[in-house]
C-alpha positions, 0 to 999 in steps of 0.5 A, a space after each residue: 073401677 078402682 076401689 078407693 079406701 080412706 084411712 084417718 090417722 094413717 101416717 103411723 101405727 095400725 092406720 099405716 099398717 092398714 093402709 099397706 094391707 089394703 094397698 097390697 090388695 089392690 086398692 088406692 089408699 088415701 092416707 089421712 093425716 093431720 100433719 101434711 108432712 107426716 102424711 106425705 112421708 107415709 105415702 112416699 113409704 107406701 109408694 116405695 112398696 108399689 102401693 098406689 097412695 095419696 096423702 090427704 090432709 085431714 084433721 078429724 076435729 076440724 070441719 073445714 079440713 074434713 069438707 076440704 078432704 071430701 071435696 078433693 076425693 070427689 074431684 079426684 075419684 068421684 067415689 069412696 069404697 072404704 072408710 076406716 075411722 082410725 084416728 084416735 087419742 088417749 089421755 088421762 088425768 093424774 093416775 087415771 082414776 075416774 075420780 081424777 078425770 077432768 072435763 077438758 080431758 074428757 072433751 078432748 078425747 071425745 072430740 077425736 074418738 067420737 065427734 070426729 068419727 061422726 063428722 068424717 062419716 057424714 062428709 064421706 057418705 055421699 062418696 060411699 054411696 057411689 062406691 062398690 061394696 062400700 064399707 065403714 070400719 070404726 076402729 074401737 077397743 076392747 076397753 069400750 066393751 061394757 061387758 068385758 070391762 065389768 066381768 071379773 073374769 076378764 083381763 080388762 077387769 083391773 082397768 078403771 078409767 073414763 076418757 078412753 074407754 068411755 069414748 070407745 063405748 060411745 063409738 060402738 053405739 055410733 057404729 050400731 046406729 049407723 048400721 041401722 040406718 044404712 042396713 038397706 043401702 049396702 053400706 056395711 058398718 062395723 066396729 073393729 077391735 085390733 087388740 092391745 097393740 104396741 103403738 104410740 097410743 100406749 107407749 108401745 106397751 102392747 103385746 100385739 103388733 100394728 100389723 096384727 091389729 090392722 088385720 082385723 080392720 082389713 077383714 071388716 073392710 073387705 067383707 063379702 056381700 053376705 058379711 055382717 053389719 052392726 057388729 063389734 068384732 076382732 081380737 079376743 083376749 082371755 085370762 088363760 093367755 089364749 087368743 082368737 077372733 070373733 065378736 065382742 060383747 057390746 
């Protein structure tokens, strides 16, 4: 049975790189994209590289869109093996300080980065239950680590903002809770930290490539049966300039 992977927000950046890497590993890749045209263009590009791929119109903030995507996957494939909740946004008010944060901005970020993940995951769980070695990967960020953000020796210490970091901290808890519920089901659920990658999310200011970030997701999406669940794993950024991979503090 061909393994099928759905990646949300897969028409560009880390999501697109993840689609390519999973496709190169022989998976059928479903390119989730809010904009149909961009999803089709991304899928066409992947097909030119020899990857079996299909575009899926999927707006993670629209329940009707999510339900339609799940129904299409069920009718076309009957199962799902990998779900990568990659779609995300970052917004801030004024200078980005917590005291300048507005509720509408906070609500918009959580709508995509947290509520959307829960909605998509719940819609896809019946399909994942029919997959082989099913994996859920929630793409988080080191700024969602309360331990790292409050450590004076961390390169993240200077950052003081609410919407994006808070949404990723919430996403980490969502990940941990799904992992607890699904622990006996065989569905592994983990959070990925791709690191500070150059994407549209940060106006391409990151020092890592989307491909490097995608490698973290792919690692968690292809864990063996004895691999972990309920972990926050990925790129480790240190003040001394060294880099490595491993678990991050929640």
